[in-house]
C-alpha positions as CSV (number, residue, x, y, z in Angstrom):
1,M,-62.3,1.2,20.7
2,K,-62.4,4.9,20.1
3,P,-59.3,6.7,18.8
4,E,-59.1,8.8,22.0
5,E,-59.1,5.6,24.1
6,Y,-56.4,4.0,22.0
7,L,-54.2,7.1,22.2
8,N,-54.7,7.4,25.9
9,K,-53.8,3.8,26.4
10,D,-50.5,4.2,24.6
11,H,-49.8,7.3,26.6
12,I,-50.4,5.5,29.9
13,E,-48.2,2.6,28.9
14,Q,-45.4,5.0,27.9
15,D,-45.7,6.8,31.2
16,S,-45.6,3.5,33.1
17,K,-42.5,2.5,31.1
18,Q,-40.7,5.8,31.8
19,E,-41.6,5.5,35.5
20,T,-40.2,2.0,35.7
21,L,-37.1,3.2,34.0
22,M,-36.6,6.0,36.4
23,I,-37.0,3.6,39.4
24,L,-34.5,1.2,37.9
25,E,-32.0,4.1,37.3
26,N,-32.4,5.3,40.9
27,Q,-31.8,1.8,42.3
28,I,-28.7,1.4,40.0
29,A,-27.3,4.7,41.3
30,A,-27.9,3.7,44.9
31,I,-26.2,0.4,44.5
32,L,-23.2,2.0,42.7
33,G,-22.9,4.5,45.5
34,E,-22.7,1.6,48.0
35,L,-20.3,-0.4,45.9
36,S,-17.9,2.5,45.6
37,T,-17.5,2.5,49.4
38,L,-16.9,-1.2,49.8
39,D,-13.8,-3.4,49.3
40,Q,-14.3,-6.1,46.7
41,N,-13.5,-8.7,49.4
42,N,-16.4,-7.6,51.5
43,P,-19.2,-10.2,51.4
44,K,-21.8,-7.5,50.8
45,Y,-20.0,-6.4,47.7
46,Q,-20.9,-9.7,45.9
47,T,-24.5,-9.3,46.8
48,L,-24.7,-5.7,45.6
49,D,-22.8,-6.6,42.4
50,Q,-25.4,-9.3,41.6
51,Q,-28.2,-6.9,42.3
52,F,-26.6,-4.3,40.1
53,N,-26.2,-6.8,37.2
54,E,-29.9,-7.9,37.5
55,L,-31.1,-4.2,37.5
56,I,-29.0,-3.6,34.3
57,K,-30.6,-6.6,32.6
58,Q,-34.0,-5.3,33.6
59,K,-33.2,-1.8,32.2
60,R,-31.9,-3.3,28.9
61,N,-35.1,-5.4,28.5
62,L,-37.3,-2.4,29.3
63,I,-35.5,-0.2,26.7
64,R,-35.9,-2.7,23.9
């Protein structure tokens, strides 16, 4: 593999990681916005809370 190809590959992987991170952060923000309008006794709250926790796990794994 040529040095240019290696460097380009790393750059593409980094861009992909950053893009995924941005998507996760947007999804987290959207869910937080919905959660803030719901009462904790609302059935939808539990579903959104589970989705929020799963997205946070994904974000932590991506950052590592």
